[in-house]
Backbone as JSON, one array per atom type, in Angstrom:
{
  "sequence": "MLQKFYPHLLAFHGLLRWIVLAAAVAAIFVALSGWSGTKPASTNLGRFSIIFVIAMDIEFLTGLLLYFGASPITRAALANIGEAMNYQESRFFAVEHTVLMFLAVICAHVGGALSRKARTDLMKYRGAAIAYTISLLLMLSGIPWWRPLLRLDS",
  "N": [[148.9, 90.68, 100.57], [147.81, 91.12, 103.18], [145.44, 90.5, 102.65], [145.59, 87.37, 103.3], [144.95, 87.69, 106.17], [142.62, 88.44, 106.58], [140.03, 86.81, 107.98], [140.98, 86.6, 109.9], [141.99, 89.19, 111.35], [139.06, 90.17, 111.06], [137.75, 88.88, 112.63], [138.82, 89.37, 115.32], [138.29, 92.55, 114.64], [135.69, 91.95, 115.16], [135.52, 91.34, 117.66], [136.85, 93.25, 119.23], [134.93, 95.24, 119.44], [133.12, 94.75, 121.01], [134.26, 95.55, 123.3], [135.1, 98.31, 123.05], [132.34, 99.08, 122.99], [131.56, 98.58, 125.51], [133.59, 100.02, 127.2], [132.85, 102.51, 126.67], [130.8, 102.57, 127.3], [131.07, 102.38, 129.95], [133.06, 104.38, 130.48], [130.98, 106.89, 129.95], [128.99, 106.55, 132.1], [130.74, 106.78, 134.41], [131.55, 109.84, 133.93], [128.87, 110.81, 133.78], [128.4, 110.47, 136.21], [129.45, 112.95, 137.57], [128.06, 114.88, 136.93], [126.51, 116.44, 137.72], [128.31, 118.48, 139.31], [129.25, 118.97, 141.68], [130.58, 116.83, 142.52], [134.53, 116.73, 142.71], [137.34, 116.14, 140.09], [137.63, 113.18, 139.5], [140.19, 110.12, 139.63], [138.91, 107.97, 138.39], [137.67, 109.06, 136.46], [139.93, 110.03, 134.43], [141.34, 107.78, 134.06], [139.28, 105.84, 132.65], [138.87, 107.32, 130.7], [141.11, 106.98, 128.94], [141.12, 104.12, 128.84], [139.04, 103.73, 127.71], [138.98, 105.49, 124.63], [141.79, 104.58, 123.89], [141.08, 102.14, 123.22], [139.05, 102.85, 121.38], [141.22, 103.29, 119.35], [142.64, 101.03, 118.68], [140.59, 99.52, 117.9], [139.91, 101.57, 115.33], [142.26, 101.64, 114.07], [142.5, 98.35, 113.38], [140.11, 98.48, 111.87], [141.03, 100.02, 109.5], [143.5, 98.78, 107.91], [141.54, 96.64, 108.09], [140.05, 98.12, 105.55], [141.59, 99.19, 103.45], [143.44, 96.83, 103.09], [142.71, 94.33, 103.77], [140.0, 93.73, 103.23], [137.6, 92.41, 100.9], [135.61, 93.07, 99.99], [135.63, 96.39, 100.57], [137.75, 96.45, 98.98], [137.06, 95.83, 96.58], [134.98, 97.77, 96.23], [136.53, 100.08, 96.3], [137.8, 100.07, 93.99], [135.68, 100.31, 91.91], [133.97, 102.65, 92.38], [131.71, 103.69, 92.04], [130.67, 102.06, 90.42], [129.69, 100.48, 92.76], [128.69, 102.53, 94.91], [125.64, 101.48, 94.22], [125.08, 99.59, 95.89], [124.05, 97.97, 98.59], [125.58, 96.81, 100.7], [128.59, 97.36, 100.06], [128.05, 100.0, 99.71], [127.67, 100.71, 102.32], [129.95, 99.89, 103.95], [132.5, 100.92, 102.38], [131.63, 103.28, 102.79], [129.37, 104.71, 104.48], [129.88, 102.99, 106.39], [132.73, 103.44, 107.4], [132.82, 106.25, 107.55], [131.43, 107.13, 109.58], [132.63, 105.65, 111.7], [135.02, 107.06, 112.05], [134.25, 109.45, 112.78], [133.23, 108.69, 115.42], [135.78, 107.92, 116.33], [136.8, 110.85, 116.61], [134.9, 112.02, 118.25], [135.14, 110.16, 120.35], [137.9, 111.32, 121.21], [137.73, 113.79, 121.6], [136.08, 114.13, 123.31], [137.73, 112.63, 125.75], [140.05, 114.27, 125.46], [138.93, 117.1, 126.71], [137.96, 115.51, 129.33], [140.77, 115.99, 130.44], [141.85, 118.25, 129.95], [139.84, 120.45, 130.6], [138.1, 123.79, 132.09], [137.1, 123.58, 134.82], [135.95, 121.57, 136.65], [133.4, 120.43, 136.43], [133.21, 120.97, 133.6], [134.8, 118.93, 133.09], [133.78, 116.86, 133.43], [131.14, 116.9, 132.27], [131.72, 117.92, 129.34], [133.03, 115.43, 128.48], [130.98, 113.24, 129.22], [129.33, 114.1, 127.33], [130.16, 114.58, 124.5], [131.38, 111.31, 124.54], [128.61, 110.5, 124.9], [128.04, 111.03, 122.34], [129.67, 110.01, 120.67], [129.46, 107.07, 121.13], [126.6, 107.02, 120.36], [127.1, 107.04, 117.37], [128.32, 104.98, 117.38], [126.97, 102.94, 117.57], [125.22, 103.37, 115.54], [126.48, 103.05, 112.8], [127.32, 100.19, 113.18], [127.19, 97.52, 111.41], [124.63, 95.57, 111.95], [123.48, 93.59, 110.7], [125.07, 91.61, 110.2], [127.0, 88.64, 111.79], [127.03, 88.64, 115.13], [129.55, 87.51, 116.8], [132.27, 86.74, 115.63], [133.95, 83.92, 116.2], [134.72, 81.76, 114.89], [137.18, 81.85, 112.94]],
  "CA": [[149.92, 90.03, 101.63], [146.61, 91.23, 103.95], [144.54, 89.37, 102.43], [145.61, 85.87, 104.13], [144.77, 87.75, 107.5], [141.07, 88.63, 106.15], [139.36, 86.0, 108.78], [141.48, 86.61, 111.57], [141.23, 90.47, 111.95], [137.89, 90.71, 111.17], [137.11, 88.29, 114.15], [139.63, 90.62, 115.81], [137.44, 93.92, 114.83], [134.39, 92.04, 115.73], [135.47, 91.14, 119.12], [137.24, 94.35, 119.49], [133.9, 96.18, 119.08], [132.46, 94.57, 121.93], [134.69, 95.72, 124.61], [134.68, 99.71, 122.87], [131.24, 99.64, 123.37], [131.4, 98.25, 127.04], [134.59, 100.72, 127.46], [132.09, 103.66, 126.07], [129.01, 102.8, 128.18], [131.51, 102.6, 131.12], [133.65, 106.21, 130.61], [129.99, 107.48, 129.66], [128.93, 106.47, 133.15], [131.63, 107.93, 135.06], [131.04, 111.21, 132.99], [127.89, 111.16, 134.07], [128.7, 110.51, 137.73], [129.83, 113.98, 137.88], [127.4, 115.63, 135.89], [125.66, 117.43, 139.18], [128.7, 119.41, 139.3], [129.51, 118.57, 143.21], [132.12, 116.0, 142.67], [135.72, 116.98, 142.11], [137.34, 115.36, 139.25], [138.58, 111.54, 140.0], [140.85, 109.45, 138.78], [138.81, 107.36, 137.58], [137.22, 109.69, 135.16], [140.76, 109.63, 133.86], [141.22, 106.05, 133.87], [137.97, 105.1, 131.84], [138.68, 108.15, 129.63], [141.98, 106.33, 128.73], [140.43, 103.17, 128.45], [137.81, 104.16, 126.22], [140.39, 106.23, 123.61], [142.92, 103.66, 123.77], [140.89, 100.54, 122.97], [138.83, 103.03, 120.04], [141.83, 104.0, 118.27], [142.91, 100.25, 118.51], [139.31, 99.17, 117.14], [140.24, 101.84, 114.49], [143.58, 100.83, 113.1], [142.47, 97.55, 112.75], [139.2, 98.75, 110.49], [141.74, 100.71, 108.66], [143.65, 97.63, 107.99], [140.66, 96.15, 106.92], [139.69, 98.75, 105.14], [142.75, 99.45, 103.03], [143.92, 95.8, 102.51], [142.43, 93.07, 103.69], [138.63, 93.05, 102.57], [137.57, 92.07, 99.94], [133.77, 94.16, 99.92], [136.13, 97.45, 100.43], [138.64, 96.49, 97.49], [135.98, 95.7, 95.08], [134.17, 98.75, 96.15], [137.54, 101.16, 95.86], [138.42, 99.38, 92.46], [134.91, 100.66, 90.69], [133.22, 103.54, 93.8], [130.9, 104.29, 91.54], [129.51, 100.87, 91.16], [129.68, 100.48, 94.56], [127.36, 103.2, 95.33], [124.69, 100.92, 93.9], [125.13, 98.18, 96.28], [123.96, 98.63, 99.93], [126.74, 96.32, 101.41], [129.5, 97.91, 99.56], [128.48, 101.34, 100.01], [127.67, 100.83, 103.73], [131.43, 99.82, 103.85], [133.04, 101.94, 101.77], [131.17, 105.07, 102.72], [128.73, 105.21, 105.5], [130.48, 102.92, 108.01], [134.24, 104.63, 107.89], [132.66, 107.55, 108.03], [130.55, 107.05, 111.27], [133.4, 105.82, 112.91], [135.59, 108.37, 112.01], [133.34, 110.63, 113.61], [132.79, 108.73, 116.48], [136.95, 108.22, 117.23], [137.26, 112.23, 116.74], [134.22, 112.57, 119.48], [136.13, 109.99, 121.95], [138.96, 111.93, 121.5], [137.36, 115.32, 122.1], [136.04, 113.55, 125.26], [139.06, 112.44, 126.25], [140.92, 115.93, 125.79], [137.9, 117.72, 128.16], [138.13, 115.25, 130.63], [142.11, 115.9, 131.13], [142.2, 119.79, 130.09], [138.77, 121.8, 130.91], [139.19, 124.56, 133.19], [136.13, 123.18, 136.1], [135.59, 119.67, 137.53], [132.2, 120.18, 136.06], [133.31, 121.04, 132.3], [135.58, 117.69, 132.55], [132.45, 115.52, 133.49], [129.88, 117.33, 131.14], [132.02, 117.47, 128.29], [133.67, 113.7, 128.27], [129.84, 112.98, 129.27], [128.56, 114.57, 126.05], [131.35, 113.71, 123.64], [131.4, 110.03, 124.43], [127.62, 109.61, 124.51], [127.69, 111.13, 121.09], [130.39, 108.71, 120.08], [128.51, 105.8, 121.21], [125.58, 106.81, 119.38], [127.58, 107.46, 116.12], [128.94, 103.89, 117.14], [125.67, 102.29, 117.07], [124.52, 103.65, 113.86], [127.43, 102.55, 112.34], [127.93, 98.61, 113.3], [126.7, 96.3, 111.05], [123.88, 94.38, 113.09], [122.91, 92.42, 110.09], [126.19, 90.12, 110.13], [127.1, 87.92, 113.22], [127.64, 89.25, 116.29], [130.68, 87.61, 116.99], [133.0, 86.03, 114.82], [134.97, 83.26, 116.7], [135.42, 80.52, 114.03], [138.03, 82.64, 111.99]],
  "C": [[148.44, 90.08, 102.68], [145.67, 90.24, 103.85], [144.21, 87.87, 103.26], [144.81, 86.54, 105.69], [143.18, 88.63, 107.81], [140.64, 87.99, 107.54], [139.38, 86.53, 110.36], [141.53, 88.25, 112.13], [140.05, 90.97, 111.39], [137.37, 90.0, 112.21], [137.41, 89.26, 115.31], [138.91, 91.84, 116.04], [136.09, 93.32, 115.64], [134.68, 91.66, 116.92], [135.71, 92.06, 119.77], [135.76, 94.91, 120.07], [133.11, 96.05, 120.74], [132.93, 95.49, 123.52], [134.83, 96.93, 124.84], [133.39, 99.85, 123.7], [131.4, 99.28, 124.85], [132.52, 99.83, 127.96], [133.64, 102.24, 126.78], [131.21, 103.75, 127.12], [129.57, 103.15, 129.49], [132.07, 104.13, 131.37], [132.19, 107.0, 130.43], [129.38, 107.72, 131.09], [129.37, 107.11, 134.42], [131.51, 109.37, 134.89], [130.31, 111.35, 133.58], [127.65, 111.4, 135.86], [128.84, 111.89, 138.35], [129.28, 115.41, 137.14], [126.64, 116.95, 136.88], [126.73, 118.83, 139.54], [129.51, 119.52, 141.24], [130.47, 117.69, 143.37], [133.74, 116.51, 142.25], [136.22, 115.72, 141.32], [138.25, 114.21, 139.76], [139.66, 110.91, 139.19], [140.49, 108.63, 137.96], [137.84, 107.86, 136.33], [138.82, 109.38, 133.57], [141.02, 108.71, 133.24], [140.76, 105.94, 132.52], [138.01, 105.8, 130.61], [139.73, 107.4, 128.45], [141.35, 105.36, 127.81], [140.11, 103.18, 126.96], [138.83, 104.47, 125.16], [140.87, 105.03, 122.7], [142.14, 102.3, 122.56], [139.56, 101.39, 121.03], [139.5, 103.13, 118.85], [142.18, 102.03, 117.72], [141.69, 99.68, 117.18], [139.34, 100.09, 115.15], [141.18, 101.64, 113.48], [143.2, 99.4, 112.67], [141.41, 97.34, 111.75], [140.23, 99.35, 109.41], [142.86, 99.49, 107.66], [142.92, 96.72, 107.13], [140.3, 96.78, 105.5], [140.72, 98.85, 103.65], [143.64, 98.2, 102.52], [143.58, 94.57, 102.44], [141.27, 92.68, 103.22], [138.0, 93.1, 101.76], [136.2, 92.9, 99.4], [134.82, 95.45, 99.64], [136.96, 97.41, 99.35], [137.92, 96.63, 96.28], [135.28, 97.08, 95.1], [135.1, 100.01, 95.52], [138.0, 101.03, 94.51], [137.21, 100.03, 91.59], [134.19, 101.35, 92.16], [132.08, 103.59, 93.1], [129.4, 103.13, 91.37], [128.72, 100.46, 92.21], [128.95, 101.05, 95.42], [125.9, 102.2, 95.19], [124.23, 99.71, 94.72], [125.06, 98.75, 98.06], [125.26, 98.36, 100.59], [127.78, 97.24, 100.86], [129.66, 99.41, 99.99], [128.18, 101.75, 101.26], [129.51, 100.72, 104.22], [132.6, 100.32, 103.66], [132.58, 103.29, 102.23], [131.06, 105.33, 104.39], [129.73, 104.48, 106.75], [132.0, 103.07, 108.4], [133.88, 105.63, 108.12], [132.19, 107.87, 109.35], [131.47, 106.82, 112.08], [134.46, 105.89, 112.37], [135.22, 109.25, 112.76], [133.31, 109.97, 115.09], [134.52, 108.49, 117.0], [137.18, 109.69, 117.53], [136.41, 112.47, 118.4], [134.79, 111.99, 120.68], [137.28, 110.82, 122.26], [138.85, 113.37, 122.4], [137.14, 115.06, 123.34], [136.94, 113.41, 126.15], [139.94, 113.91, 126.24], [140.33, 116.68, 127.27], [138.06, 117.07, 129.19], [139.2, 115.32, 131.05], [142.26, 117.63, 131.15], [140.88, 121.36, 130.14], [139.26, 122.22, 132.12], [138.32, 124.14, 134.27], [136.15, 121.79, 136.07], [134.39, 119.71, 136.36], [132.27, 120.33, 134.54], [134.04, 119.81, 131.93], [134.46, 116.55, 132.37], [131.33, 116.21, 132.27], [130.43, 117.24, 129.7], [132.35, 116.25, 127.59], [132.07, 113.01, 127.98], [129.05, 112.84, 127.37], [129.34, 114.18, 124.84], [131.31, 112.11, 123.36], [129.69, 109.37, 124.22], [127.51, 110.12, 122.63], [128.44, 110.27, 120.06], [130.09, 107.86, 120.24], [127.49, 105.65, 120.53], [126.01, 107.0, 117.7], [128.06, 106.37, 116.2], [128.1, 103.04, 116.79], [125.25, 102.5, 115.89], [125.32, 103.17, 112.92], [128.05, 100.98, 112.0], [126.69, 98.35, 112.25], [126.03, 95.4, 111.24], [123.52, 93.34, 111.21], [123.84, 91.23, 109.78], [126.44, 89.78, 111.51], [127.94, 88.74, 114.07], [128.63, 89.16, 116.83], [130.98, 86.46, 116.44], [134.28, 85.16, 115.56], [136.09, 82.0, 115.7], [136.34, 81.33, 112.45], [138.88, 81.48, 111.41]]
}
């Protein structure tokens, strides 16, 4: 069923990637603005944290739809995982991309929780800045840069 939507899901997933990356950079800049500890936690920290985490969640859910049903690459890889490990592209999407992005989502959520619940304003800013930076680095390392950077011709 989902195979019919593969080109559309892939195009959406690729477009949303840029929104997620922009949201990550914005959230990191807001979090770094309070790194010195002289700035009280502002609504901007919470606002940009929520935007980043929600964008990450939507991107991750779209990725799960691709992974578990729509993508012919992962369907073939999951059908014979041992053979898939011998090929760079199938291994990347079946294991590496998925694990890196899952870890990036976890770091984004940790940063979001720290931006809301840390005891001091300094801990809110620094915790969010560190978690969001790690999340961004994980995302950047897990993006398939050899594929088209923007797919609008679904």
